[in-house]
KOLTORDO-777775 format. One record per atom (N, C-alpha, C, O): x, y, z. Coordinates in Angstrom, 1 decimal. Layout:
N
xx->X, yy->Y, zz->Z
...
! end
This chain:
153
xx->8.9, yy->170.6, zz->165.3
xx->7.7, yy->171.0, zz->165.1
xx->7.2, yy->172.1, zz->165.7
xx->6.7, yy->171.8, zz->166.8
xx->7.2, yy->173.4, zz->165.5
xx->6.8, yy->174.5, zz->166.1
xx->5.2, yy->174.6, zz->166.6
xx->4.2, yy->174.4, zz->166.0
xx->5.2, yy->175.0, zz->168.0
xx->3.9, yy->174.7, zz->168.8
xx->3.4, yy->176.5, zz->168.7
xx->4.1, yy->177.4, zz->168.8
xx->1.9, yy->176.6, zz->168.4
xx->1.6, yy->178.0, zz->168.5
xx->1.4, yy->178.1, zz->170.0
xx->0.4, yy->177.4, zz->170.2
xx->1.8, yy->178.5, zz->170.8
xx->1.6, yy->178.6, zz->172.0
xx->0.3, yy->179.6, zz->172.6
xx->-0.3, yy->179.3, zz->173.6
xx->0.3, yy->180.5, zz->172.0
xx->-1.1, yy->181.1, zz->172.2
xx->-2.1, yy->180.4, zz->171.7
xx->-3.0, yy->180.6, zz->172.5
xx->-2.4, yy->179.7, zz->171.1
xx->-3.6, yy->178.9, zz->170.5
xx->-3.5, yy->177.9, zz->171.8
xx->-4.5, yy->177.7, zz->172.5
xx->-2.6, yy->177.5, zz->172.2
xx->-2.8, yy->176.3, zz->173.0
xx->-3.2, yy->177.1, zz->174.4
xx->-4.1, yy->176.6, zz->175.1
xx->-2.5, yy->178.0, zz->174.8
xx->-3.1, yy->178.4, zz->176.0
xx->-4.8, yy->179.3, zz->175.9
xx->-5.6, yy->179.4, zz->176.8
xx->-4.9, yy->179.6, zz->174.6
xx->-6.6, yy->179.7, zz->174.4
xx->-7.4, yy->178.5, zz->174.6
xx->-8.6, yy->178.6, zz->174.9
xx->-6.9, yy->177.5, zz->174.5
xx->-7.7, yy->176.3, zz->174.6
xx->-8.3, yy->176.0, zz->176.3
xx->-9.2, yy->175.2, zz->176.6
xx->-7.4, yy->176.9, zz->177.0
xx->-7.5, yy->176.4, zz->178.5
xx->-8.2, yy->177.8, zz->178.9
xx->-8.6, yy->178.2, zz->180.0
xx->-8.2, yy->178.4, zz->177.8
xx->-9.0, yy->180.4, zz->178.8
xx->-7.9, yy->181.0, zz->178.7
xx->-8.1, yy->182.2, zz->179.0
xx->-6.4, yy->180.7, zz->178.4
xx->-5.6, yy->181.8, zz->179.2
xx->-4.8, yy->182.5, zz->177.8
xx->-4.7, yy->182.0, zz->176.7
xx->-4.4, yy->183.7, zz->178.4
xx->-3.6, yy->184.2, zz->177.3
xx->-2.0, yy->184.7, zz->177.9
xx->-1.8, yy->184.7, zz->179.1
xx->-1.2, yy->184.9, zz->177.2
xx->0.1, yy->185.1, zz->177.3
xx->0.1, yy->186.5, zz->178.0
xx->-0.4, yy->187.4, zz->177.3
xx->0.6, yy->186.7, zz->179.0
xx->0.6, yy->188.4, zz->179.8
xx->1.7, yy->189.1, zz->179.3
xx->2.6, yy->188.7, zz->178.5
xx->1.6, yy->189.9, zz->179.8
xx->2.9, yy->190.9, zz->179.8
xx->3.8, yy->190.5, zz->180.9
xx->3.6, yy->190.3, zz->182.1
xx->5.2, yy->190.6, zz->180.3
xx->6.1, yy->190.4, zz->181.5
xx->6.4, yy->191.5, zz->182.6
xx->6.6, yy->192.7, zz->182.3
xx->6.4, yy->191.0, zz->183.8
xx->6.4, yy->191.8, zz->185.3
xx->7.7, yy->192.7, zz->185.0
xx->8.7, yy->192.1, zz->184.6
xx->7.8, yy->193.8, zz->185.2
xx->9.0, yy->194.5, zz->185.6
xx->9.9, yy->193.9, zz->186.8
xx->9.4, yy->193.4, zz->187.8
xx->11.2, yy->193.9, zz->186.5
xx->12.2, yy->193.3, zz->187.9
xx->11.8, yy->194.2, zz->189.0
xx->11.6, yy->195.4, zz->188.7
xx->11.6, yy->193.9, zz->190.1
xx->11.6, yy->194.6, zz->191.4
xx->13.1, yy->194.7, zz->192.3
xx->13.2, yy->195.1, zz->193.5
xx->13.9, yy->194.1, zz->191.6
xx->15.2, yy->194.5, zz->192.1
xx->16.4, yy->194.5, zz->190.9
xx->16.1, yy->194.9, zz->189.8
xx->17.5, yy->194.3, zz->191.1
xx->18.4, yy->194.2, zz->190.3
xx->19.0, yy->192.9, zz->189.5
xx->20.2, yy->192.4, zz->189.5
xx->18.0, yy->192.6, zz->188.7
xx->17.9, yy->191.2, zz->187.9
xx->17.3, yy->191.5, zz->186.3
xx->16.9, yy->192.6, zz->185.8
xx->17.3, yy->190.5, zz->185.7
xx->16.7, yy->190.5, zz->184.4
xx->15.7, yy->189.6, zz->184.7
xx->15.8, yy->189.0, zz->185.8
xx->14.4, yy->189.5, zz->183.9
xx->13.3, yy->188.4, zz->183.9
xx->13.9, yy->187.1, zz->183.4
xx->13.5, yy->186.0, zz->184.0
xx->15.0, yy->187.1, zz->182.1
xx->15.2, yy->186.1, zz->181.4
xx->16.3, yy->186.5, zz->180.9
xx->16.5, yy->187.7, zz->180.5
xx->17.2, yy->185.3, zz->180.8
xx->18.9, yy->185.0, zz->179.9
xx->18.9, yy->184.4, zz->179.1
xx->18.8, yy->183.2, zz->179.4
xx->18.9, yy->184.6, zz->177.9
xx->19.3, yy->183.6, zz->176.9
xx->21.1, yy->183.5, zz->176.9
xx->21.9, yy->184.5, zz->177.0
xx->21.3, yy->182.0, zz->176.8
xx->22.7, yy->181.8, zz->176.2
xx->22.8, yy->180.7, zz->175.2
xx->22.9, yy->179.5, zz->175.6
xx->23.0, yy->181.1, zz->173.8
xx->22.6, yy->180.0, zz->172.8
xx->21.3, yy->179.7, zz->172.9
xx->20.4, yy->180.6, zz->172.9
xx->21.0, yy->178.4, zz->173.0
xx->19.6, yy->177.8, zz->172.8
xx->19.0, yy->177.5, zz->174.4
xx->17.9, yy->176.9, zz->174.6
xx->19.6, yy->178.0, zz->175.0
xx->18.5, yy->178.0, zz->176.4
xx->18.2, yy->179.4, zz->177.1
xx->18.8, yy->180.5, zz->177.1
xx->17.3, yy->179.2, zz->177.5
xx->17.0, yy->180.7, zz->178.3
xx->16.6, yy->180.2, zz->179.7
xx->15.9, yy->179.2, zz->179.9
xx->17.0, yy->180.8, zz->180.5
xx->16.8, yy->180.9, zz->181.7
xx->15.9, yy->182.3, zz->182.5
xx->16.3, yy->183.5, zz->182.4
xx->15.0, yy->181.8, zz->183.0
xx->14.2, yy->183.1, zz->183.9
xx->14.2, yy->182.9, zz->185.1
xx->14.4, yy->181.8, zz->185.7
xx->14.1, yy->184.3, zz->185.8
xx->14.4, yy->184.4, zz->187.2
xx->12.8, yy->184.2, zz->187.7
xx->11.7, yy->184.3, zz->187.1
xx->13.3, yy->184.0, zz->188.9
xx->11.7, yy->183.7, zz->189.5
xx->10.9, yy->184.5, zz->189.5
xx->11.0, yy->185.7, zz->189.7
xx->9.4, yy->183.5, zz->188.8
xx->8.5, yy->184.7, zz->188.6
xx->7.5, yy->184.1, zz->189.8
xx->7.7, yy->183.0, zz->190.3
xx->6.3, yy->185.2, zz->190.1
xx->5.6, yy->185.4, zz->191.2
xx->4.0, yy->185.1, zz->190.4
xx->4.0, yy->184.9, zz->189.1
xx->2.9, yy->185.1, zz->191.4
xx->1.9, yy->184.7, zz->190.6
xx->1.2, yy->186.5, zz->190.5
xx->0.2, yy->186.9, zz->191.1
xx->2.0, yy->187.1, zz->189.6
xx->1.3, yy->188.3, zz->189.5
xx->0.1, yy->188.4, zz->188.2
xx->0.1, yy->187.6, zz->187.3
xx->-0.7, yy->189.3, zz->188.3
xx->-1.7, yy->189.2, zz->187.5
xx->-2.1, yy->190.9, zz->187.3
xx->-2.7, yy->191.6, zz->188.1
xx->-1.5, yy->191.2, zz->185.6
xx->-1.6, yy->193.2, zz->185.5
xx->-0.9, yy->193.6, zz->186.8
xx->-1.5, yy->194.5, zz->187.4
xx->0.1, yy->193.0, zz->187.4
xx->1.1, yy->193.7, zz->188.3
xx->0.5, yy->193.5, zz->189.7
xx->1.4, yy->193.5, zz->190.5
xx->-0.3, yy->193.4, zz->190.1
xx->-0.5, yy->192.7, zz->191.4
xx->-0.8, yy->191.6, zz->191.6
xx->-1.4, yy->190.9, zz->190.8
xx->-0.3, yy->191.1, zz->192.9
xx->-0.4, yy->189.7, zz->193.3
xx->-1.6, yy->188.9, zz->193.3
xx->-2.5, yy->189.5, zz->193.9
xx->-1.8, yy->187.9, zz->192.8
xx->-3.0, yy->187.5, zz->192.8
xx->-3.5, yy->186.5, zz->194.1
xx->-4.6, yy->185.9, zz->194.3
xx->-2.3, yy->186.6, zz->194.8
xx->-3.0, yy->186.0, zz->196.5
xx->-1.7, yy->185.8, zz->197.0
xx->-0.7, yy->185.6, zz->196.4
xx->-1.8, yy->185.9, zz->198.0
xx->-0.6, yy->185.9, zz->199.1
xx->-1.2, yy->185.1, zz->200.7
xx->-2.3, yy->184.7, zz->201.2
xx->0.1, yy->185.1, zz->201.1
xx->-0.1, yy->183.9, zz->202.2
xx->0.6, yy->182.7, zz->202.1
xx->1.2, yy->182.5, zz->201.0
xx->0.6, yy->181.6, zz->203.2
xx->1.3, yy->180.4, zz->203.4
xx->0.1, yy->179.4, zz->202.9
xx->-1.1, yy->179.4, zz->203.1
xx->0.8, yy->178.5, zz->202.1
xx->0.1, yy->177.5, zz->201.8
xx->-0.2, yy->176.3, zz->202.8
xx->0.7, yy->175.6, zz->203.2
xx->-1.3, yy->176.1, zz->203.1
xx->-1.5, yy->175.2, zz->204.3
xx->-1.9, yy->176.0, zz->205.2
xx->-2.4, yy->175.6, zz->206.3
xx->-1.9, yy->177.1, zz->205.0
xx->-2.7, yy->178.0, zz->206.4
xx->-3.6, yy->179.2, zz->205.2
xx->-4.7, yy->178.8, zz->204.6
xx->-3.2, yy->180.1, zz->205.0
xx->-4.4, yy->181.0, zz->204.3
xx->-4.6, yy->180.4, zz->202.9
xx->-5.8, yy->180.4, zz->202.4
xx->-3.7, yy->179.8, zz->202.3
xx->-3.8, yy->179.1, zz->201.1
xx->-4.0, yy->177.9, zz->200.8
xx->-3.1, yy->177.1, zz->201.1
xx->-5.1, yy->177.3, zz->200.0
xx->-5.2, yy->175.7, zz->199.8
xx->-4.1, yy->175.4, zz->198.9
xx->-3.6, yy->176.1, zz->198.0
xx->-3.9, yy->174.3, zz->199.0
xx->-3.2, yy->173.6, zz->197.9
xx->-3.5, yy->173.8, zz->196.2
xx->-2.9, yy->173.9, zz->195.1
xx->-4.9, yy->173.6, zz->196.6
xx->-5.7, yy->173.7, zz->195.1
xx->-5.5, yy->175.1, zz->194.4
xx->-5.1, yy->175.3, zz->193.3
xx->-5.8, yy->176.2, zz->195.4
xx->-5.3, yy->177.4, zz->195.2
xx->-3.8, yy->177.7, zz->194.7
xx->-3.5, yy->178.4, zz->193.7
xx->-3.0, yy->177.0, zz->195.5
xx->-1.4, yy->177.0, zz->195.4
xx->-1.5, yy->176.6, zz->193.8
xx->-1.0, yy->177.1, zz->192.9
xx->-2.0, yy->175.7, zz->193.9
xx->-1.7, yy->175.1, zz->192.2
xx->-1.9, yy->175.9, zz->191.0
xx->-1.2, yy->176.1, zz->190.0
xx->-3.2, yy->176.5, zz->191.3
xx->-3.7, yy->177.5, zz->190.4
xx->-2.7, yy->178.6, zz->190.0
xx->-2.4, yy->178.8, zz->188.9
xx->-2.2, yy->179.5, zz->191.4
xx->-0.9, yy->180.3, zz->191.3
xx->0.3, yy->180.1, zz->190.9
xx->1.1, yy->181.0, zz->190.7
xx->0.7, yy->178.3, zz->190.6
xx->1.8, yy->177.9, zz->190.2
xx->1.6, yy->177.8, zz->188.7
xx->2.7, yy->177.8, zz->188.0
xx->0.1, yy->177.8, zz->188.0
xx->0.3, yy->178.1, zz->186.8
xx->0.1, yy->179.5, zz->186.4
xx->0.2, yy->179.6, zz->185.1
xx->-0.1, yy->180.5, zz->187.1
xx->0.0, yy->181.8, zz->186.5
xx->1.4, yy->182.3, zz->186.8
xx->1.7, yy->183.3, zz->186.2
xx->2.3, yy->181.8, zz->187.7
xx->3.7, yy->181.7, zz->187.8
xx->4.5, yy->181.1, zz->186.5
xx->5.6, yy->181.6, zz->186.1
xx->3.7, yy->180.0, zz->186.0
xx->4.3, yy->179.6, zz->184.6
xx->4.2, yy->180.3, zz->183.2
xx->5.0, yy->180.3, zz->182.2
xx->2.8, yy->181.2, zz->183.4
xx->2.3, yy->182.0, zz->182.3
xx->3.4, yy->183.0, zz->182.4
xx->4.0, yy->183.3, zz->181.4
xx->3.8, yy->183.7, zz->183.5
xx->4.7, yy->184.8, zz->183.7
xx->6.1, yy->184.0, zz->183.3
xx->6.7, yy->184.6, zz->182.4
xx->6.6, yy->183.1, zz->183.7
xx->8.0, yy->182.5, zz->183.2
xx->7.7, yy->182.5, zz->181.2
xx->8.5, yy->182.9, zz->180.4
xx->6.7, yy->182.1, zz->181.0
xx->6.4, yy->182.3, zz->179.6
xx->6.6, yy->183.9, zz->178.8
xx->7.0, yy->184.2, zz->177.7
xx->6.2, yy->184.4, zz->179.7
xx->6.1, yy->186.1, zz->179.1
xx->7.7, yy->186.2, zz->179.4
xx->8.1, yy->186.1, zz->178.2
xx->8.7, yy->186.3, zz->180.2
xx->9.8, yy->186.2, zz->180.9
xx->10.6, yy->185.9, zz->179.6
xx->11.5, yy->186.7, zz->179.3
xx->10.4, yy->184.8, zz->178.8
xx->10.9, yy->184.1, zz->177.8
xx->10.8, yy->184.8, zz->176.5
xx->11.7, yy->184.9, zz->175.6
xx->9.5, yy->185.3, zz->176.4
xx->9.2, yy->186.2, zz->175.3
xx->10.1, yy->187.3, zz->175.0
xx->10.3, yy->187.8, zz->173.9
xx->10.6, yy->187.7, zz->176.3
xx->11.3, yy->189.2, zz->176.0
xx->12.6, yy->188.7, zz->175.5
xx->13.2, yy->189.5, zz->174.9
xx->13.1, yy->187.6, zz->175.7
xx->14.5, yy->187.3, zz->174.7
xx->14.8, yy->186.1, zz->173.7
xx->15.9, yy->185.7, zz->173.3
xx->13.3, yy->185.5, zz->173.3
xx->13.0, yy->184.5, zz->172.4
xx->11.6, yy->184.4, zz->172.1
xx->10.7, yy->184.4, zz->173.0
xx->11.2, yy->184.4, zz->170.9
xx->9.5, yy->184.2, zz->170.8
xx->9.3, yy->182.5, zz->171.5
xx->10.0, yy->181.5, zz->171.3
xx->8.1, yy->182.7, zz->172.2
xx->7.5, yy->181.6, zz->173.0
xx->7.4, yy->180.5, zz->172.0
xx->7.7, yy->179.4, zz->172.4
xx->7.0, yy->180.8, zz->170.5
xx->6.8, yy->179.7, zz->169.7
xx->8.0, yy->178.8, zz->169.3
xx->7.9, yy->177.7, zz->168.8
xx->9.4, yy->179.5, zz->169.7
xx->10.5, yy->178.9, zz->169.4
xx->10.8, yy->178.0, zz->170.5
xx->11.9, yy->177.4, zz->170.4
xx->10.1, yy->177.9, zz->171.5
xx->10.8, yy->176.9, zz->172.6
xx->10.3, yy->175.2, zz->172.2
xx->9.2, yy->174.7, zz->172.2
xx->11.5, yy->174.6, zz->171.8
xx->11.4, yy->173.3, zz->171.6
xx->11.1, yy->172.1, zz->172.9
xx->10.6, yy->171.0, zz->172.8
xx->11.5, yy->172.5, zz->173.8
xx->11.6, yy->171.6, zz->175.1
xx->11.6, yy->172.7, zz->176.6
xx->11.9, yy->173.9, zz->176.7
xx->11.2, yy->171.9, zz->177.2
xx->10.8, yy->173.0, zz->178.7
xx->12.3, yy->171.7, zz->179.4
xx->12.2, yy->170.5, zz->179.4
xx->13.1, yy->172.4, zz->179.9
xx->14.1, yy->171.6, zz->180.1
xx->14.1, yy->171.5, zz->181.5
xx->14.4, yy->170.4, zz->182.0
xx->13.6, yy->172.7, zz->182.5
xx->14.0, yy->172.4, zz->184.1
xx->12.9, yy->173.1, zz->184.5
xx->12.6, yy->174.1, zz->183.9
xx->12.1, yy->172.6, zz->185.9
xx->11.1, yy->173.7, zz->186.1
xx->11.5, yy->173.8, zz->187.9
xx->11.7, yy->172.7, zz->188.4
xx->11.5, yy->174.9, zz->188.7
xx->11.7, yy->174.7, zz->189.9
xx->10.7, yy->175.9, zz->190.8
xx->10.8, yy->177.2, zz->190.8
xx->10.0, yy->175.4, zz->191.3
xx->8.9, yy->175.6, zz->192.2
xx->9.0, yy->175.7, zz->193.8
xx->8.9, yy->174.6, zz->194.5
xx->9.1, yy->176.9, zz->194.3
xx->9.2, yy->177.4, zz->195.4
xx->7.8, yy->177.4, zz->196.1
xx->6.9, yy->177.9, zz->195.3
xx->7.3, yy->177.0, zz->197.2
xx->6.3, yy->177.0, zz->198.0
xx->6.9, yy->177.6, zz->199.2
xx->7.9, yy->177.3, zz->199.8
xx->5.8, yy->179.0, zz->199.5
xx->6.1, yy->179.2, zz->200.9
xx->4.8, yy->178.5, zz->201.8
xx->3.7, yy->179.0, zz->201.8
xx->5.2, yy->177.4, zz->202.4
xx->4.4, yy->176.5, zz->203.1
xx->4.4, yy->176.9, zz->204.6
xx->5.3, yy->177.4, zz->205.2
xx->3.1, yy->176.4, zz->205.2
xx->3.1, yy->176.5, zz->206.7
xx->3.6, yy->175.4, zz->207.2
xx->3.6, yy->174.4, zz->206.5
xx->4.1, yy->175.5, zz->208.3
xx->4.7, yy->174.5, zz->208.8
xx->4.2, yy->173.4, zz->209.0
xx->3.1, yy->173.4, zz->209.5
xx->4.7, yy->172.0, zz->208.6
xx->4.2, yy->170.7, zz->208.1
xx->3.6, yy->170.3, zz->206.8
xx->3.3, yy->169.1, zz->206.5
xx->3.5, yy->171.6, zz->206.1
xx->2.9, yy->171.4, zz->204.6
xx->4.2, yy->170.6, zz->203.8
xx->5.3, yy->170.9, zz->203.6
xx->3.7, yy->169.6, zz->203.4
xx->4.6, yy->168.5, zz->202.3
xx->4.1, yy->168.5, zz->201.1
xx->4.7, yy->167.7, zz->200.3
xx->3.1, yy->169.3, zz->200.6
xx->2.5, yy->168.5, zz->199.1
xx->2.8, yy->169.3, zz->198.3
xx->1.9, yy->169.7, zz->197.5
xx->4.4, yy->170.1, zz->198.1
xx->4.8, yy->170.8, zz->197.3
xx->4.9, yy->170.5, zz->195.9
xx->4.9, yy->171.4, zz->195.0
xx->5.0, yy->169.0, zz->195.7
xx->4.9, yy->168.2, zz->194.4
xx->3.4, yy->168.8, zz->193.5
xx->3.3, yy->169.0, zz->192.3
xx->2.4, yy->168.9, zz->194.6
xx->1.0, yy->169.0, zz->194.2
xx->1.1, yy->170.3, zz->193.5
xx->1.2, yy->170.5, zz->192.3
xx->1.3, yy->171.2, zz->194.4
xx->1.5, yy->172.8, zz->194.1
xx->2.1, yy->172.8, zz->192.6
xx->1.4, yy->173.3, zz->191.7
xx->3.3, yy->172.3, zz->192.2
xx->4.2, yy->172.3, zz->191.2
xx->3.6, yy->171.9, zz->190.0
xx->4.0, yy->172.3, zz->188.9
xx->2.6, yy->170.9, zz->190.4
xx->1.7, yy->170.4, zz->188.8
xx->1.2, yy->171.6, zz->188.1
xx->1.0, yy->171.6, zz->186.8
xx->0.8, yy->172.6, zz->189.0
xx->0.4, yy->173.7, zz->188.3
xx->1.2, yy->174.3, zz->187.2
xx->0.4, yy->174.7, zz->186.3
xx->2.2, yy->174.5, zz->187.1
xx->3.4, yy->174.4, zz->186.0
xx->3.6, yy->173.8, zz->185.5
xx->3.9, yy->174.3, zz->184.4
xx->3.9, yy->172.5, zz->185.6
xx->4.0, yy->171.2, zz->184.8
xx->3.0, yy->170.9, zz->183.8
xx->3.2, yy->170.8, zz->182.6
xx->1.7, yy->170.8, zz->184.4
xx->0.6, yy->170.3, zz->183.9
xx->0.2, yy->171.4, zz->182.7
xx->-0.5, yy->171.1, zz->181.8
xx->0.7, yy->172.7, zz->182.9
xx->0.3, yy->173.6, zz->181.7
xx->1.3, yy->173.3, zz->180.4
xx->0.9, yy->173.1, zz->179.2
xx->2.5, yy->173.2, zz->180.9
xx->3.5, yy->172.9, zz->180.1
xx->3.2, yy->171.5, zz->179.4
xx->3.5, yy->171.4, zz->178.3
xx->2.7, yy->170.6, zz->180.0
xx->2.5, yy->169.4, zz->179.4
xx->1.1, yy->169.4, zz->178.2
xx->0.9, yy->168.6, zz->177.3
xx->0.4, yy->170.5, zz->178.7
xx->-0.8, yy->170.8, zz->177.7
xx->-0.2, yy->171.6, zz->176.7
xx->-0.7, yy->171.5, zz->175.6
xx->0.6, yy->172.2, zz->176.7
xx->1.2, yy->173.4, zz->175.3
xx->1.9, yy->172.2, zz->174.6
xx->1.3, yy->171.8, zz->173.6
xx->2.9, yy->171.8, zz->174.9
xx->4.3, yy->170.8, zz->174.2
xx->4.2, yy->169.3, zz->174.5
xx->5.3, yy->168.7, zz->174.4
xx->3.2, yy->168.8, zz->174.8
xx->3.1, yy->167.5, zz->175.4
xx->4.3, yy->166.5, zz->175.9
xx->4.4, yy->166.4, zz->177.2
xx->5.1, yy->165.7, zz->175.1
xx->6.2, yy->165.1, zz->175.6
xx->7.5, yy->166.1, zz->175.7
xx->8.4, yy->166.0, zz->176.6
xx->7.5, yy->166.8, zz->174.7
xx->8.6, yy->168.2, zz->175.3
xx->8.6, yy->169.2, zz->176.3
xx->9.6, yy->169.9, zz->176.5
xx->7.3, yy->169.1, zz->176.9
xx->6.5, yy->169.7, zz->177.7
xx->7.0, yy->169.1, zz->179.2
xx->7.0, yy->169.8, zz->180.2
xx->7.5, yy->168.0, zz->179.1
xx->7.5, yy->167.3, zz->180.4
xx->9.2, yy->167.8, zz->181.0
xx->10.1, yy->167.8, zz->180.1
xx->9.4, yy->168.0, zz->181.9
xx->10.9, yy->168.5, zz->182.1
xx->11.5, yy->167.9, zz->183.6
xx->10.8, yy->167.2, zz->184.4
xx->12.4, yy->168.1, zz->184.0
xx->13.0, yy->168.1, zz->185.1
xx->12.8, yy->168.9, zz->185.9
xx->13.3, yy->170.0, zz->185.7
xx->12.0, yy->168.6, zz->187.3
xx->11.5, yy->169.4, zz->188.3
xx->12.2, yy->169.1, zz->189.6
xx->12.6, yy->168.0, zz->189.9
xx->12.2, yy->170.5, zz->190.3
xx->12.5, yy->170.6, zz->191.8
xx->11.1, yy->171.1, zz->192.4
xx->10.3, yy->171.8, zz->191.7
xx->10.7, yy->170.6, zz->193.6
xx->9.6, yy->171.5, zz->194.0
xx->9.9, yy->171.6, zz->195.7
xx->9.9, yy->170.7, zz->196.6
xx->10.1, yy->172.8, zz->195.8
xx->10.9, yy->172.9, zz->197.3
xx->9.8, yy->173.9, zz->198.3
xx->9.2, yy->174.8, zz->197.8
xx->9.8, yy->173.4, zz->199.4
xx->9.4, yy->174.3, zz->200.7
xx->10.2, yy->175.0, zz->201.0
xx->11.4, yy->174.7, zz->201.0
xx->9.6, yy->176.5, zz->201.3
xx->10.7, yy->177.7, zz->201.9
xx->9.7, yy->178.2, zz->203.0
xx->8.5, yy->178.0, zz->203.1
xx->10.7, yy->179.0, zz->203.7
xx->10.2, yy->179.8, zz->205.1
xx->9.2, yy->180.6, zz->204.7
xx->8.0, yy->180.3, zz->205.0
xx->9.7, yy->181.8, zz->203.7
xx->9.1, yy->182.9, zz->203.1
xx->9.4, yy->183.2, zz->201.9
xx->10.6, yy->183.0, zz->201.5
xx->8.6, yy->183.8, zz->201.0
xx->9.2, yy->184.4, zz->199.8
xx->8.6, yy->185.7, zz->199.4
xx->7.6, yy->186.2, zz->199.9
xx->9.5, yy->186.3, zz->198.4
xx->8.9, yy->187.9, zz->198.3
xx->7.6, yy->188.3, zz->198.2
xx->6.8, yy->187.7, zz->197.4
xx->7.3, yy->189.3, zz->198.9
xx->5.8, yy->189.8, zz->198.7
xx->5.0, yy->188.9, zz->199.6
xx->4.1, yy->189.5, zz->200.1
xx->5.1, yy->188.1, zz->199.8
xx->4.5, yy->186.9, zz->201.0
xx->3.8, yy->186.3, zz->199.5
xx->2.6, yy->186.1, zz->199.6
xx->4.1, yy->186.0, zz->198.8
xx->3.8, yy->185.2, zz->197.8
xx->3.9, yy->183.8, zz->198.1
xx->4.9, yy->183.5, zz->198.6
xx->2.9, yy->182.9, zz->197.9
xx->2.5, yy->181.4, zz->198.1
xx->3.5, yy->180.7, zz->197.3
xx->4.1, yy->179.7, zz->197.7
xx->3.7, yy->181.4, zz->196.2
xx->4.4, yy->180.1, zz->195.0
xx->5.5, yy->181.1, zz->194.2
xx->5.4, yy->182.3, zz->194.1
xx->6.5, yy->180.4, zz->193.9
xx->7.4, yy->181.2, zz->192.7
xx->7.7, yy->180.1, zz->191.9
xx->7.7, yy->179.0, zz->192.4
xx->8.1, yy->180.4, zz->190.6
xx->8.6, yy->179.3, zz->189.5
xx->9.7, yy->179.9, zz->189.0
xx->9.9, yy->181.1, zz->188.9
xx->10.5, yy->178.9, zz->188.8
xx->11.5, yy->179.6, zz->187.3
xx->11.5, yy->178.5, zz->186.3
xx->11.1, yy->177.4, zz->186.4
xx->11.8, yy->178.8, zz->185.7
xx->11.9, yy->177.7, zz->184.0
xx->13.3, yy->177.9, zz->183.4
xx->13.9, yy->178.9, zz->183.5
xx->13.7, yy->176.7, zz->182.8
xx->14.9, yy->176.7, zz->181.8
xx->14.1, yy->176.0, zz->180.7
xx->13.4, yy->175.0, zz->180.9
xx->14.1, yy->176.6, zz->179.5
xx->13.8, yy->176.1, zz->178.0
xx->14.8, yy->175.8, zz->177.2
xx->15.9, yy->176.1, zz->177.5
xx->14.4, yy->175.3, zz->176.0
xx->15.6, yy->175.2, zz->175.0
xx->14.5, yy->175.7, zz->174.0
xx->13.4, yy->175.3, zz->174.1
xx->15.1, yy->176.6, zz->172.9
xx->14.9, yy->177.0, zz->171.9
xx->15.1, yy->176.7, zz->170.6
xx->16.2, yy->176.1, zz->170.5
xx->14.4, yy->176.8, zz->169.6
xx->15.0, yy->176.7, zz->168.5
xx->16.1, yy->177.9, zz->167.8
xx->16.6, yy->177.7, zz->166.7
! end
């Protein structure tokens, strides 16, 4: 059953953004067969970072969760470059990198920003395997980065 992704986003007051241009030598997404892999997506809004800093220091975990949702939206925009988002039938895997202050251990809470968005859009097929990792630094001093693997019809 096809999901109208834009309608589900609108229910949350969200829209599908335009995919960000790569900042290095890579592509935002690659499709092989019925699987699409995205590059890591930062919380960019209209080409600018929505926030910067370390989670647990300059950034609260609640704000980081919001930023993970922005990253998830950007992942969907990247998918849209190689396959229509309405053709997504399963969220396969989510990887969330959290630029945390020393001692920050709530990476799963932050990653829920992405997971909960996908669950809202697809329901059961939106529940994915997931890794939530703490890292020392991220590009552009981003608090969070998300990459996505999906199955498309």
